[in-house]
C-alpha positions as CSV (number, residue, x, y, z in Angstrom):
1,M,0.0,0.0,0.0
2,S,1.2,3.5,-0.8
3,D,1.4,6.4,1.6
4,A,0.6,8.9,-1.1
5,T,-2.3,11.1,-0.1
6,D,-5.0,12.2,-2.5
7,T,-4.9,15.9,-3.0
8,S,-8.0,16.2,-5.2
9,P,-10.9,18.1,-3.6
10,S,-13.9,16.2,-2.3
11,I,-17.4,16.7,-3.7
12,S,-18.4,18.8,-0.7
13,E,-15.4,21.1,-1.1
14,L,-16.3,21.6,-4.8
15,L,-19.8,22.4,-3.9
16,D,-18.8,24.8,-1.0
17,D,-16.7,27.1,-3.1
18,G,-19.1,27.3,-6.0
19,E,-16.4,26.8,-8.6
20,G,-16.5,23.0,-9.0
21,I,-19.7,22.6,-11.0
22,P,-19.9,24.7,-14.2
23,E,-23.0,26.6,-14.9
24,A,-23.1,25.6,-18.6
25,D,-21.4,23.2,-21.0
26,T,-19.1,25.9,-22.4
27,P,-15.3,26.2,-22.6
28,T,-15.3,28.5,-19.6
29,G,-18.1,26.8,-17.7
30,A,-20.1,30.1,-17.7
31,V,-23.4,30.8,-19.3
32,E,-22.6,32.7,-22.5
33,A,-25.0,35.4,-23.8
34,Q,-27.0,34.3,-26.7
35,P,-27.7,36.7,-29.5
36,E,-31.2,37.9,-29.4
37,R,-33.3,36.3,-32.2
38,A,-35.6,38.4,-34.3
39,H,-39.2,37.5,-34.1
40,P,-40.0,35.2,-37.1
41,F,-42.6,37.7,-38.4
42,A,-40.7,40.9,-37.5
43,D,-40.5,42.0,-41.1
44,L,-44.2,41.4,-41.9
45,P,-46.0,44.6,-42.8
46,L,-49.0,45.4,-40.6
47,D,-52.3,46.9,-41.5
48,D,-53.8,49.9,-39.7
49,D,-55.3,47.5,-37.1
50,G,-51.7,46.5,-36.1
51,M,-52.2,43.0,-37.5
52,P,-50.9,41.4,-40.7
53,S,-53.2,41.4,-43.7
54,T,-55.8,38.7,-44.3
55,E,-53.6,37.5,-47.2
56,A,-50.5,37.2,-44.9
57,L,-52.5,35.4,-42.2
58,T,-53.8,32.9,-44.8
59,N,-50.3,32.5,-46.2
60,A,-49.0,31.7,-42.7
61,L,-51.5,28.8,-42.5
62,R,-49.4,27.1,-45.2
63,A,-47.2,26.0,-42.3
64,V,-50.0,23.8,-41.1
65,I,-49.6,20.4,-42.8
66,D,-52.4,17.9,-43.0
67,P,-50.8,14.9,-41.3
68,E,-52.7,12.3,-43.4
69,I,-52.1,13.8,-46.8
70,G,-48.8,15.6,-46.2
71,Y,-49.7,19.0,-47.8
72,N,-50.6,22.3,-46.3
73,I,-54.2,23.0,-45.4
74,V,-54.4,26.1,-47.7
75,D,-53.3,24.3,-50.8
76,L,-55.5,21.4,-50.0
77,G,-58.4,23.8,-50.1
78,L,-59.4,23.2,-46.5
79,V,-59.2,26.9,-45.5
80,Y,-62.4,28.7,-46.6
81,E,-61.9,32.1,-45.0
82,V,-59.6,34.0,-42.7
83,T,-61.0,37.2,-41.2
84,K,-60.2,39.8,-38.5
85,P,-63.5,40.4,-36.8
86,Q,-61.9,42.9,-34.4
87,R,-58.5,44.2,-33.4
88,G,-56.3,41.4,-32.1
89,Q,-58.7,38.6,-33.2
90,V,-58.4,36.1,-36.1
91,H,-61.2,33.8,-37.2
92,V,-60.3,30.8,-39.4
93,L,-63.2,29.1,-41.1
94,M,-62.1,25.8,-42.5
95,T,-63.1,22.2,-43.2
96,L,-61.5,18.8,-43.0
97,T,-61.2,16.1,-45.6
98,S,-63.8,14.0,-43.7
99,V,-66.3,14.6,-40.9
100,G,-64.8,12.0,-38.6
101,C,-61.2,13.2,-39.1
102,P,-59.2,11.8,-36.2
103,L,-56.6,14.6,-36.4
104,T,-59.0,17.5,-35.9
105,E,-57.4,18.6,-32.6
106,I,-53.9,18.5,-34.0
107,I,-54.9,20.7,-37.0
108,H,-56.8,23.0,-34.6
109,Q,-53.7,23.3,-32.4
110,Q,-51.3,24.0,-35.2
111,C,-53.6,26.7,-36.6
112,S,-53.9,28.3,-33.2
113,V,-50.1,28.3,-32.6
114,I,-49.3,29.7,-36.1
115,M,-51.9,32.4,-35.9
116,G,-51.1,33.2,-32.3
117,A,-47.4,33.8,-33.2
118,M,-48.4,36.6,-35.7
119,P,-47.9,40.1,-34.5
120,G,-50.9,41.8,-33.1
121,V,-52.9,38.6,-32.8
122,D,-54.2,38.0,-29.3
123,V,-57.2,35.7,-29.9
124,V,-57.5,32.9,-32.4
125,D,-60.8,31.2,-33.2
126,V,-60.7,28.2,-35.5
127,E,-64.1,27.1,-36.7
128,F,-64.7,23.8,-38.5
129,T,-67.6,23.6,-41.0
130,F,-68.7,20.9,-43.4
131,T,-70.9,23.3,-45.5
132,P,-69.9,23.2,-48.2
133,P,-68.2,19.8,-47.9
134,W,-64.6,19.5,-49.0
135,S,-63.9,17.8,-52.3
136,T,-60.8,17.2,-54.3
137,D,-61.7,19.9,-56.8
138,K,-60.6,22.4,-54.1
139,I,-57.0,21.2,-54.2
140,A,-54.3,23.5,-55.8
141,D,-53.2,22.3,-59.2
142,Y,-49.6,21.6,-58.2
143,V,-50.8,19.4,-55.3
144,R,-53.3,17.6,-57.6
145,E,-50.5,16.8,-60.1
146,E,-48.2,15.5,-57.3
147,L,-50.9,13.4,-55.8
148,R,-51.7,11.9,-59.2
149,A,-48.0,11.2,-59.8
150,M,-48.2,9.2,-56.6
151,G,-51.1,7.2,-58.0
152,M,-53.9,8.9,-56.2
153,N,-57.2,9.5,-58.1
154,V,-57.8,13.2,-57.5
């Protein structure tokens, strides 16, 4: 057995001086300042009501993808109308590909998140309707062509 003594600090000593455990996984162990990120819609022009235009709001809904078909809800023809009933409020009138769509809540949540991230939008109301019922003739031409290329009859 060796008489050499261990000179490394104990866990309690490391914790006591506050220098043993780094704050972050960085070269210095310190939390480094992150550059402030611009809001994703910071450059979006706003109407007099302090909100994006109806066209810009509708365009933003292209980020919502129908999980079953894999295309956005605007180009699938699911979005019937986007309105701004009052300052800070957006109303989305849309349909689904079928009345019993099992993914209704997911689509509703995605619409709410996207619209809620838009500047000036405080309240989002997503309303589902089946009048008129959705049909494949509402699909954008490029989506129809791609679905046909995959063998779907649309």
